[in-house]
N, CA, C and O atoms as a GROMACS GRO file, in nm:
protein
  544
    1MET      N    1  13.976   7.487  10.780
    1MET     CA    2  13.851   7.455  10.846
    1MET      C    3  13.755   7.376  10.759
    1MET      O    4  13.728   7.408  10.644
    2ARG      N    5  13.707   7.278  10.816
    2ARG     CA    6  13.628   7.184  10.720
    2ARG      C    7  13.498   7.165  10.807
    2ARG      O    8  13.507   7.142  10.928
    3VAL      N    9  13.386   7.173  10.748
    3VAL     CA   10  13.265   7.179  10.790
    3VAL      C   11  13.171   7.077  10.687
    3VAL      O   12  13.198   7.053  10.569
    4ARG      N   13  13.074   7.033  10.751
    4ARG     CA   14  12.993   6.948  10.628
    4ARG      C   15  12.845   6.957  10.678
    4ARG      O   16  12.825   6.994  10.794
    5ALA      N   17  12.761   6.932  10.613
    5ALA     CA   18  12.618   6.904  10.637
    5ALA      C   19  12.559   6.784  10.582
    5ALA      O   20  12.586   6.749  10.468
    6VAL      N   21  12.464   6.707  10.670
    6VAL     CA   22  12.428   6.587  10.639
    6VAL      C   23  12.263   6.600  10.652
    6VAL      O   24  12.204   6.628  10.757
    7TRP      N   25  12.208   6.578  10.538
    7TRP     CA   26  12.069   6.587  10.531
    7TRP      C   27  12.000   6.464  10.624
    7TRP      O   28  12.040   6.348  10.615
    8ILE      N   29  11.908   6.499  10.700
    8ILE     CA   30  11.844   6.398  10.800
    8ILE      C   31  11.711   6.365  10.751
    8ILE      O   32  11.683   6.245  10.740
    9SER      N   33  11.617   6.463  10.716
    9SER     CA   34  11.497   6.445  10.657
    9SER      C   35  11.422   6.575  10.644
    9SER      O   36  11.446   6.675  10.711
   10GLY      N   37  11.316   6.564  10.542
   10GLY     CA   38  11.251   6.685  10.525
   10GLY      C   39  11.332   6.811  10.482
   10GLY      O   40  11.394   6.818  10.376
   11PHE      N   41  11.325   6.911  10.576
   11PHE     CA   42  11.417   7.034  10.553
   11PHE      C   43  11.528   7.025  10.655
   11PHE      O   44  11.599   7.125  10.664
   12ARG      N   45  11.553   6.927  10.730
   12ARG     CA   46  11.650   6.913  10.862
   12ARG      C   47  11.781   6.854  10.815
   12ARG      O   48  11.777   6.750  10.748
   13SER      N   49  11.877   6.902  10.839
   13SER     CA   50  12.028   6.887  10.818
   13SER      C   51  12.100   6.919  10.940
   13SER      O   52  12.081   7.020  11.008
   14VAL      N   53  12.199   6.810  10.968
   14VAL     CA   54  12.302   6.845  11.093
   14VAL      C   55  12.435   6.885  11.010
   14VAL      O   56  12.490   6.824  10.918
   15LEU      N   57  12.464   6.999  11.069
   15LEU     CA   58  12.611   7.063  11.040
   15LEU      C   59  12.718   7.017  11.143
   15LEU      O   60  12.694   7.007  11.264
   16ASP      N   61  12.818   6.993  11.096
   16ASP     CA   62  12.946   6.981  11.191
   16ASP      C   63  13.067   7.035  11.146
   16ASP      O   64  13.100   7.050  11.028
   17ASN      N   65  13.139   7.067  11.260
   17ASN     CA   66  13.282   7.142  11.219
   17ASN      C   67  13.401   7.046  11.218
   17ASN      O   68  13.516   7.088  11.215
   18ASN      N   69  13.370   6.914  11.220
   18ASN     CA   70  13.481   6.839  11.220
   18ASN      C   71  13.568   6.831  11.352
   18ASN      O   72  13.665   6.756  11.360
   19ARG      N   73  13.530   6.905  11.444
   19ARG     CA   74  13.591   6.903  11.600
   19ARG      C   75  13.499   6.841  11.691
   19ARG      O   76  13.521   6.851  11.812
   20GLY      N   77  13.393   6.774  11.646
   20GLY     CA   78  13.297   6.713  11.743
   20GLY      C   79  13.162   6.805  11.780
   20GLY      O   80  13.077   6.762  11.858
   21HIS      N   81  13.152   6.924  11.722
   21HIS     CA   82  13.028   7.004  11.731
   21HIS      C   83  12.955   7.013  11.632
   21HIS      O   84  13.005   7.018  11.519
   22SER      N   85  12.810   7.018  11.654
   22SER     CA   86  12.723   7.014  11.562
   22SER      C   87  12.591   7.088  11.588
   22SER      O   88  12.552   7.105  11.703
   23VAL      N   89  12.523   7.133  11.482
   23VAL     CA   90  12.395   7.195  11.516
   23VAL      C   91  12.290   7.150  11.411
   23VAL      O   92  12.331   7.121  11.299
   24ILE      N   93  12.158   7.141  11.442
   24ILE     CA   94  12.059   7.122  11.339
   24ILE      C   95  12.014   7.230  11.271
   24ILE      O   96  11.990   7.328  11.341
   25ILE      N   97  11.996   7.240  11.159
   25ILE     CA   98  11.922   7.344  11.069
   25ILE      C   99  11.786   7.296  11.022
   25ILE      O  100  11.773   7.182  10.978
   26ASP      N  101  11.694   7.375  11.029
   26ASP     CA  102  11.555   7.318  10.988
   26ASP      C  103  11.490   7.456  10.918
   26ASP      O  104  11.547   7.566  10.910
   27LEU      N  105  11.370   7.425  10.873
   27LEU     CA  106  11.278   7.545  10.826
   27LEU      C  107  11.168   7.557  10.932
   27LEU      O  108  11.147   7.457  11.000
   28PRO      N  109  11.095   7.666  10.955
   28PRO     CA  110  10.986   7.667  11.044
   28PRO      C  111  10.864   7.590  10.966
   28PRO      O  112  10.861   7.556  10.848
   29LYS      N  113  10.772   7.573  11.062
   29LYS     CA  114  10.663   7.498  11.023
   29LYS      C  115  10.564   7.568  10.916
   29LYS      O  116  10.486   7.498  10.852
   30GLN      N  117  10.569   7.706  10.899
   30GLN     CA  118  10.485   7.756  10.790
   30GLN      C  119  10.569   7.744  10.670
   30GLN      O  120  10.514   7.768  10.562
   31ASP      N  121  10.704   7.708  10.670
   31ASP     CA  122  10.769   7.685  10.544
   31ASP      C  123  10.796   7.544  10.506
   31ASP      O  124  10.879   7.506  10.423
   32LYS      N  125  10.697   7.453  10.593
   32LYS     CA  126  10.710   7.318  10.562
   32LYS      C  127  10.814   7.248  10.641
   32LYS      O  128  10.836   7.128  10.618
   33GLY      N  129  10.879   7.312  10.731
   33GLY     CA  130  10.988   7.251  10.806
   33GLY      C  131  10.930   7.189  10.924
   33GLY      O  132  10.808   7.198  10.939
   34ASP      N  133  11.005   7.122  11.017
   34ASP     CA  134  10.952   7.078  11.134
   34ASP      C  135  11.013   7.170  11.258
   34ASP      O  136  11.004   7.131  11.375
   35ASP      N  137  11.063   7.272  11.228
   35ASP     CA  138  11.117   7.359  11.333
   35ASP      C  139  11.192   7.308  11.432
   35ASP      O  140  11.163   7.336  11.549
   36THR      N  141  11.282   7.239  11.408
   36THR     CA  142  11.371   7.159  11.506
   36THR      C  143  11.499   7.235  11.526
   36THR      O  144  11.582   7.187  11.603
   37GLY      N  145  11.525   7.355  11.460
   37GLY     CA  146  11.648   7.421  11.463
   37GLY      C  147  11.632   7.549  11.398
   37GLY      O  148  11.529   7.574  11.337
   38PRO      N  149  11.743   7.644  11.409
   38PRO     CA  150  11.739   7.777  11.307
   38PRO      C  151  11.740   7.727  11.173
   38PRO      O  152  11.769   7.612  11.139
   39THR      N  153  11.705   7.825  11.098
   39THR     CA  154  11.738   7.810  10.941
   39THR      C  155  11.889   7.850  10.924
   39THR      O  156  11.954   7.898  11.018
   40ALA      N  157  11.936   7.828  10.811
   40ALA     CA  158  12.075   7.861  10.770
   40ALA      C  159  12.091   8.017  10.804
   40ALA      O  160  12.175   8.062  10.882
   41LEU      N  161  12.000   8.087  10.737
   41LEU     CA  162  12.006   8.225  10.732
   41LEU      C  163  12.003   8.269  10.891
   41LEU      O  164  12.086   8.351  10.932
   42GLU      N  165  11.920   8.221  10.963
   42GLU     CA  166  11.922   8.268  11.105
   42GLU      C  167  12.044   8.228  11.180
   42GLU      O  168  12.084   8.294  11.275
   43LEU      N  169  12.111   8.106  11.132
   43LEU     CA  170  12.235   8.087  11.191
   43LEU      C  171  12.361   8.178  11.150
   43LEU      O  172  12.462   8.200  11.217
   44MET      N  173  12.330   8.221  11.032
   44MET     CA  174  12.428   8.337  10.996
   44MET      C  175  12.438   8.465  11.082
   44MET      O  176  12.544   8.518  11.116
   45ALA      N  177  12.302   8.510  11.115
   45ALA     CA  178  12.266   8.603  11.195
   45ALA      C  179  12.338   8.568  11.333
   45ALA      O  180  12.416   8.646  11.388
   46MET      N  181  12.308   8.455  11.377
   46MET     CA  182  12.366   8.403  11.500
   46MET      C  183  12.501   8.417  11.518
   46MET      O  184  12.556   8.475  11.612
   47SER      N  185  12.568   8.347  11.403
   47SER     CA  186  12.718   8.342  11.394
   47SER      C  187  12.769   8.488  11.418
   47SER      O  188  12.864   8.502  11.496
   48TYR      N  189  12.717   8.593  11.363
   48TYR     CA  190  12.760   8.725  11.358
   48TYR      C  191  12.753   8.794  11.530
   48TYR      O  192  12.847   8.854  11.582
   49VAL      N  193  12.641   8.771  11.583
   49VAL     CA  194  12.638   8.821  11.720
   49VAL      C  195  12.759   8.740  11.811
   49VAL      O  196  12.834   8.797  11.891
   50GLY      N  197  12.760   8.615  11.784
   50GLY     CA  198  12.872   8.535  11.846
   50GLY      C  199  13.004   8.580  11.822
   50GLY      O  200  13.082   8.593  11.916
   51CYS      N  201  13.037   8.608  11.699
   51CYS     CA  202  13.160   8.661  11.669
   51CYS      C  203  13.190   8.795  11.733
   51CYS      O  204  13.303   8.826  11.769
   52VAL      N  205  13.072   8.880  11.748
   52VAL     CA  206  13.097   9.014  11.826
   52VAL      C  207  13.122   8.987  11.967
   52VAL      O  208  13.206   9.053  12.029
   53ALA      N  209  13.047   8.887  12.026
   53ALA     CA  210  13.074   8.872  12.141
   53ALA      C  211  13.224   8.813  12.195
   53ALA      O  212  13.285   8.850  12.296
   54THR      N  213  13.260   8.719  12.103
   54THR     CA  214  13.385   8.671  12.128
   54THR      C  215  13.505   8.772  12.117
   54THR      O  216  13.589   8.782  12.207
   55ILE      N  217  13.508   8.852  11.997
   55ILE     CA  218  13.604   8.938  11.958
   55ILE      C  219  13.604   9.056  12.051
   55ILE      O  220  13.711   9.113  12.078
   56PHE      N  221  13.488   9.096  12.102
   56PHE     CA  222  13.471   9.198  12.190
   56PHE      C  223  13.532   9.146  12.310
   56PHE      O  224  13.614   9.220  12.363
   57LYS      N  225  13.510   9.032  12.366
   57LYS     CA  226  13.588   8.993  12.494
   57LYS      C  227  13.743   8.995  12.477
   57LYS      O  228  13.819   9.030  12.567
   58ILE      N  229  13.783   8.953  12.351
   58ILE     CA  230  13.947   8.971  12.331
   58ILE      C  231  14.000   9.101  12.338
   58ILE      O  232  14.106   9.129  12.394
   59VAL      N  233  13.918   9.189  12.272
   59VAL     CA  234  13.947   9.345  12.261
   59VAL      C  235  13.958   9.405  12.404
   59VAL      O  236  14.049   9.473  12.450
   60ALA      N  237  13.832   9.359  12.468
   60ALA     CA  238  13.814   9.428  12.623
   60ALA      C  239  13.936   9.376  12.705
   60ALA      O  240  13.996   9.452  12.782
   61ASP      N  241  13.974   9.237  12.687
   61ASP     CA  242  14.086   9.184  12.790
   61ASP      C  243  14.185   9.265  12.760
   61ASP      O  244  14.240   9.318  12.857
   62LYS      N  245  14.235   9.298  12.628
   62LYS     CA  246  14.359   9.355  12.564
   62LYS      C  247  14.361   9.505  12.629
   62LYS      O  248  14.468   9.554  12.668
   63ARG      N  249  14.240   9.573  12.638
   63ARG     CA  250  14.230   9.708  12.693
   63ARG      C  251  14.211   9.730  12.835
   63ARG      O  252  14.207   9.842  12.886
   64GLY      N  253  14.199   9.617  12.899
   64GLY     CA  254  14.188   9.623  13.048
   64GLY      C  255  14.022   9.675  13.066
   64GLY      O  256  13.983   9.720  13.174
   65LEU      N  257  13.942   9.664  12.960
   65LEU     CA  258  13.803   9.691  13.006
   65LEU      C  259  13.711   9.549  13.065
   65LEU      O  260  13.677   9.449  13.003
   66THR      N  261  13.691   9.583  13.196
   66THR     CA  262  13.620   9.478  13.257
   66THR      C  263  13.477   9.485  13.260
   66THR      O  264  13.424   9.596  13.270
   67PHE      N  265  13.396   9.363  13.251
   67PHE     CA  266  13.258   9.393  13.239
   67PHE      C  267  13.214   9.266  13.335
   67PHE      O  268  13.290   9.174  13.364
   68GLU      N  269  13.058   9.282  13.383
   68GLU     CA  270  12.997   9.159  13.456
   68GLU      C  271  12.904   9.083  13.366
   68GLU      O  272  12.886   8.962  13.372
   69ASP      N  273  12.851   9.160  13.288
   69ASP     CA  274  12.762   9.105  13.180
   69ASP      C  275  12.772   9.154  13.047
   69ASP      O  276  12.812   9.269  13.028
   70LEU      N  277  12.740   9.084  12.958
   70LEU     CA  278  12.746   9.136  12.801
   70LEU      C  279  12.644   9.079  12.714
   70LEU      O  280  12.640   8.956  12.704
   71GLU      N  281  12.579   9.136  12.664
   71GLU     CA  282  12.453   9.086  12.569
   71GLU      C  283  12.470   9.168  12.426
   71GLU      O  284  12.480   9.291  12.415
   72ILE      N  285  12.469   9.074  12.321
   72ILE     CA  286  12.472   9.124  12.195
   72ILE      C  287  12.354   9.114  12.125
   72ILE      O  288  12.323   8.995  12.116
   73ASN      N  289  12.263   9.198  12.064
   73ASN     CA  290  12.148   9.168  12.010
   73ASN      C  291  12.153   9.218  11.853
   73ASN      O  292  12.213   9.321  11.825
   74LEU      N  293  12.094   9.149  11.761
   74LEU     CA  294  12.090   9.181  11.628
   74LEU      C  295  11.945   9.161  11.570
   74LEU      O  296  11.885   9.054  11.573
   75GLU      N  297  11.896   9.280  11.517
   75GLU     CA  298  11.755   9.266  11.460
   75GLU      C  299  11.788   9.272  11.313
   75GLU      O  300  11.801   9.381  11.256
   76ALA      N  301  11.802   9.147  11.247
   76ALA     CA  302  11.829   9.160  11.087
   76ALA      C  303  11.707   9.159  11.020
   76ALA      O  304  11.614   9.084  11.048
   77VAL      N  305  11.707   9.254  10.917
   77VAL     CA  306  11.593   9.274  10.826
   77VAL      C  307  11.619   9.186  10.704
   77VAL      O  308  11.719   9.196  10.633
   78LYS      N  309  11.524   9.103  10.687
   78LYS     CA  310  11.532   9.002  10.546
   78LYS      C  311  11.456   9.084  10.445
   78LYS      O  312  11.350   9.142  10.470
   79GLY      N  313  11.514   9.086  10.339
   79GLY     CA  314  11.470   9.125  10.220
   79GLY      C  315  11.405   9.004  10.147
   79GLY      O  316  11.374   8.903  10.210
   80GLU      N  317  11.387   9.016  10.021
   80GLU     CA  318  11.332   8.913   9.938
   80GLU      C  319  11.401   8.768   9.944
   80GLU      O  320  11.342   8.660   9.946
   81LYS      N  321  11.545   8.790   9.945
   81LYS     CA  322  11.625   8.658   9.943
   81LYS      C  323  11.715   8.641  10.072
   81LYS      O  324  11.740   8.531  10.121
   82THR      N  325  11.762   8.760  10.121
   82THR     CA  326  11.859   8.741  10.216
   82THR      C  327  11.856   8.871  10.322
   82THR      O  328  11.774   8.962  10.309
   83ILE      N  329  11.949   8.867  10.419
   83ILE     CA  330  11.941   8.985  10.507
   83ILE      C  331  12.012   9.096  10.441
   83ILE      O  332  12.125   9.088  10.395
   84GLU      N  333  11.927   9.213  10.440
   84GLU     CA  334  11.954   9.336  10.373
   84GLU      C  335  12.030   9.437  10.450
   84GLU      O  336  12.127   9.496  10.403
   85ARG      N  337  11.986   9.454  10.569
   85ARG     CA  338  12.039   9.544  10.680
   85ARG      C  339  11.999   9.499  10.813
   85ARG      O  340  11.915   9.410  10.825
   86GLY      N  341  12.065   9.567  10.938
   86GLY     CA  342  12.017   9.537  11.065
   86GLY      C  343  12.048   9.644  11.146
   86GLY      O  344  12.120   9.737  11.108
   87ALA      N  345  11.994   9.635  11.265
   87ALA     CA  346  12.045   9.703  11.394
   87ALA      C  347  12.099   9.622  11.506
   87ALA      O  348  12.030   9.542  11.567
   88GLY      N  349  12.217   9.644  11.532
   88GLY     CA  350  12.295   9.584  11.649
   88GLY      C  351  12.294   9.662  11.774
   88GLY      O  352  12.297   9.786  11.777
   89LYS      N  353  12.290   9.582  11.884
   89LYS     CA  354  12.310   9.658  12.020
   89LYS      C  355  12.381   9.576  12.108
   89LYS      O  356  12.352   9.459  12.131
   90LEU      N  357  12.491   9.647  12.166
   90LEU     CA  358  12.575   9.577  12.280
   90LEU      C  359  12.536   9.630  12.394
   90LEU      O  360  12.545   9.753  12.406
   91ILE      N  361  12.487   9.554  12.496
   91ILE     CA  362  12.436   9.582  12.621
   91ILE      C  363  12.546   9.536  12.713
   91ILE      O  364  12.578   9.417  12.710
   92ILE      N  365  12.608   9.618  12.796
   92ILE     CA  366  12.721   9.577  12.901
   92ILE      C  367  12.692   9.637  13.012
   92ILE      O  368  12.640   9.748  13.019
   93LYS      N  369  12.726   9.566  13.109
   93LYS     CA  370  12.733   9.593  13.270
   93LYS      C  371  12.883   9.620  13.295
   93LYS      O  372  12.964   9.527  13.291
   94THR      N  373  12.921   9.749  13.322
   94THR     CA  374  13.059   9.760  13.330
   94THR      C  375  13.094   9.904  13.415
   94THR      O  376  13.013   9.997  13.411
   95THR      N  377  13.199   9.912  13.478
   95THR     CA  378  13.259  10.035  13.538
   95THR      C  379  13.317  10.140  13.434
   95THR      O  380  13.347  10.257  13.460
   96ALA      N  381  13.329  10.071  13.298
   96ALA     CA  382  13.407  10.164  13.200
   96ALA      C  383  13.308  10.278  13.145
   96ALA      O  384  13.187  10.281  13.170
   97LYS      N  385  13.371  10.361  13.074
   97LYS     CA  386  13.298  10.484  13.025
   97LYS      C  387  13.243  10.435  12.897
   97LYS      O  388  13.304  10.351  12.830
   98LYS      N  389  13.129  10.485  12.860
   98LYS     CA  390  13.049  10.451  12.748
   98LYS      C  391  13.156  10.483  12.627
   98LYS      O  392  13.157  10.403  12.533
   99GLU      N  393  13.233  10.578  12.625
   99GLU     CA  394  13.335  10.594  12.494
   99GLU      C  395  13.433  10.487  12.490
   99GLU      O  396  13.484  10.462  12.380
  100GLU      N  397  13.471  10.413  12.602
  100GLU     CA  398  13.571  10.321  12.606
  100GLU      C  399  13.501  10.200  12.541
  100GLU      O  400  13.559  10.127  12.461
  101VAL      N  401  13.367  10.183  12.582
  101VAL     CA  402  13.316  10.048  12.532
  101VAL      C  403  13.289  10.059  12.384
  101VAL      O  404  13.300   9.960  12.313
  102GLU      N  405  13.247  10.199  12.325
  102GLU     CA  406  13.216  10.226  12.191
  102GLU      C  407  13.349  10.192  12.104
  102GLU      O  408  13.342  10.135  11.995
  103ASN      N  409  13.454  10.228  12.153
  103ASN     CA  410  13.589  10.229  12.113
  103ASN      C  411  13.627  10.084  12.098
  103ASN      O  412  13.687  10.049  11.997
  104ALA      N  413  13.597  10.000  12.192
  104ALA     CA  414  13.616   9.853  12.183
  104ALA      C  415  13.533   9.797  12.089
  104ALA      O  416  13.576   9.706  12.018
  105LEU      N  417  13.408   9.843  12.076
  105LEU     CA  418  13.326   9.772  11.971
  105LEU      C  419  13.361   9.811  11.827
  105LEU      O  420  13.356   9.733  11.732
  106ARG      N  421  13.396   9.939  11.821
  106ARG     CA  422  13.440   9.971  11.693
  106ARG      C  423  13.581   9.887  11.652
  106ARG      O  424  13.599   9.845  11.537
  107LEU      N  425  13.669   9.871  11.749
  107LEU     CA  426  13.778   9.781  11.707
  107LEU      C  427  13.742   9.641  11.683
  107LEU      O  428  13.803   9.576  11.598
  108THR      N  429  13.636   9.582  11.761
  108THR     CA  430  13.594   9.450  11.731
  108THR      C  431  13.527   9.433  11.586
  108THR      O  432  13.539   9.333  11.516
  109LEU      N  433  13.454   9.546  11.555
  109LEU     CA  434  13.375   9.511  11.423
  109LEU      C  435  13.493   9.540  11.311
  109LEU      O  436  13.472   9.504  11.195
  110GLN      N  437  13.595   9.592  11.342
  110GLN     CA  438  13.699   9.595  11.234
  110GLN      C  439  13.760   9.463  11.193
  110GLN      O  440  13.809   9.436  11.083
  111VAL      N  441  13.750   9.386  11.299
  111VAL     CA  442  13.828   9.246  11.275
  111VAL      C  443  13.740   9.132  11.308
  111VAL      O  444  13.805   9.027  11.319
  112CYS      N  445  13.614   9.120  11.328
  112CYS     CA  446  13.520   9.017  11.343
  112CYS      C  447  13.514   8.965  11.217
  112CYS      O  448  13.468   9.029  11.122
  113PRO      N  449  13.567   8.822  11.204
  113PRO     CA  450  13.561   8.758  11.071
  113PRO      C  451  13.393   8.760  10.997
  113PRO      O  452  13.371   8.783  10.878
  114VAL      N  453  13.293   8.730  11.095
  114VAL     CA  454  13.170   8.710  11.026
  114VAL      C  455  13.115   8.847  10.982
  114VAL      O  456  13.053   8.857  10.877
  115GLY      N  457  13.138   8.963  11.071
  115GLY     CA  458  13.112   9.095  11.047
  115GLY      C  459  13.181   9.131  10.892
  115GLY      O  460  13.108   9.174  10.802
  116ILE      N  461  13.297   9.113  10.874
  116ILE     CA  462  13.356   9.127  10.755
  116ILE      C  463  13.287   9.076  10.635
  116ILE      O  464  13.270   9.139  10.530
  117ILE      N  465  13.243   8.941  10.665
  117ILE     CA  466  13.156   8.891  10.554
  117ILE      C  467  13.014   8.973  10.534
  117ILE      O  468  12.965   8.992  10.423
  118PHE      N  469  12.963   9.012  10.640
  118PHE     CA  470  12.846   9.101  10.613
  118PHE      C  471  12.865   9.235  10.545
  118PHE      O  472  12.785   9.294  10.472
  119ASP      N  473  12.990   9.273  10.583
  119ASP     CA  474  13.049   9.405  10.528
  119ASP      C  475  13.054   9.398  10.365
  119ASP      O  476  13.002   9.478  10.288
  120ASN      N  477  13.132   9.280  10.332
  120ASN     CA  478  13.166   9.255  10.208
  120ASN      C  479  13.030   9.231  10.117
  120ASN      O  480  13.019   9.256   9.997
  121ALA      N  481  12.947   9.186  10.190
  121ALA     CA  482  12.811   9.155  10.114
  121ALA      C  483  12.712   9.300  10.122
  121ALA      O  484  12.590   9.301  10.105
  122GLY      N  485  12.771   9.384  10.142
  122GLY     CA  486  12.689   9.520  10.157
  122GLY      C  487  12.589   9.516  10.255
  122GLY      O  488  12.492   9.590  10.235
  123ILE      N  489  12.592   9.446  10.357
  123ILE     CA  490  12.478   9.445  10.449
  123ILE      C  491  12.514   9.548  10.587
  123ILE      O  492  12.603   9.521  10.668
  124LYS      N  493  12.444   9.646  10.594
  124LYS     CA  494  12.483   9.764  10.688
  124LYS      C  495  12.420   9.727  10.800
  124LYS      O  496  12.298   9.714  10.796
  125ILE      N  497  12.483   9.707  10.903
  125ILE     CA  498  12.427   9.704  11.052
  125ILE      C  499  12.464   9.834  11.134
  125ILE      O  500  12.582   9.862  11.158
  126ASP      N  501  12.389   9.890  11.164
  126ASP     CA  502  12.388  10.004  11.254
  126ASP      C  503  12.409   9.972  11.408
  126ASP      O  504  12.318   9.910  11.464
  127TRP      N  505  12.511  10.005  11.475
  127TRP     CA  506  12.525   9.950  11.607
  127TRP      C  507  12.517  10.063  11.717
  127TRP      O  508  12.556  10.179  11.706
  128GLN      N  509  12.462  10.004  11.819
  128GLN     CA  510  12.441  10.098  11.939
  128GLN      C  511  12.519  10.040  12.068
  128GLN      O  512  12.554   9.922  12.067
  129VAL      N  513  12.544  10.113  12.168
  129VAL     CA  514  12.604  10.063  12.294
  129VAL      C  515  12.498  10.116  12.393
  129VAL      O  516  12.444  10.226  12.384
  130GLU      N  517  12.477  10.026  12.487
  130GLU     CA  518  12.404  10.081  12.618
  130GLU      C  519  12.493  10.019  12.716
  130GLU      O  520  12.530   9.902  12.709
  131CYS      N  521  12.529  10.106  12.813
  131CYS     CA  522  12.605  10.081  12.913
  131CYS      C  523  12.517  10.076  13.045
  131CYS      O  524  12.444  10.173  13.066
  132VAL      N  525  12.521   9.967  13.139
  132VAL     CA  526  12.456   9.981  13.271
  132VAL      C  527  12.590   9.981  13.358
  132VAL      O  528  12.665   9.883  13.365
  133ASN      N  529  12.613  10.108  13.426
  133ASN     CA  530  12.722  10.108  13.502
  133ASN      C  531  12.689  10.050  13.622
  133ASN      O  532  12.576  10.043  13.671
  134ILE      N  533  12.816   9.999  13.679
  134ILE     CA  534  12.830   9.943  13.805
  134ILE      C  535  12.913  10.001  13.889
  134ILE      O  536  13.013  10.049  13.834
  135LYS      N  537  12.905  10.015  14.016
  135LYS     CA  538  13.010  10.081  14.104
  135LYS      C  539  13.126   9.998  14.123
  135LYS      O  540  13.122   9.876  14.138
  136SER      N  541  13.241  10.078  14.121
  136SER     CA  542  13.378  10.000  14.129
  136SER      C  543  13.406   9.968  14.269
  136SER      O  544  13.508   9.906  14.299
   0.00000   0.00000   0.00000
């Protein structure tokens, strides 16, 4: 994996993944940025929920757990320098039992690469599951 950051102006940089995809990061106006994109730290939290969504779909497919809608939320609590802890919530519209969804989330969190980075940094995220049942 090869990525790069190119400074544009002020506190704005464009990041790319060497595969044709890019994102702009910036600081909010109250921190003297132009607020043209997320901060790098916000992008880290966004990467975590993106990773959970992707890996959860892989796990769900392997387990035959189908769903109509999936939303992953993370309320990250920033300390003096970085994220210190957080609360995550998986909201799913499915016919599956809540226990099946919780098990799939548990398996997801064991292998989610971004989540592993959070774990290794000692950032504790408490997870909840909310199931919206649909008729089969």
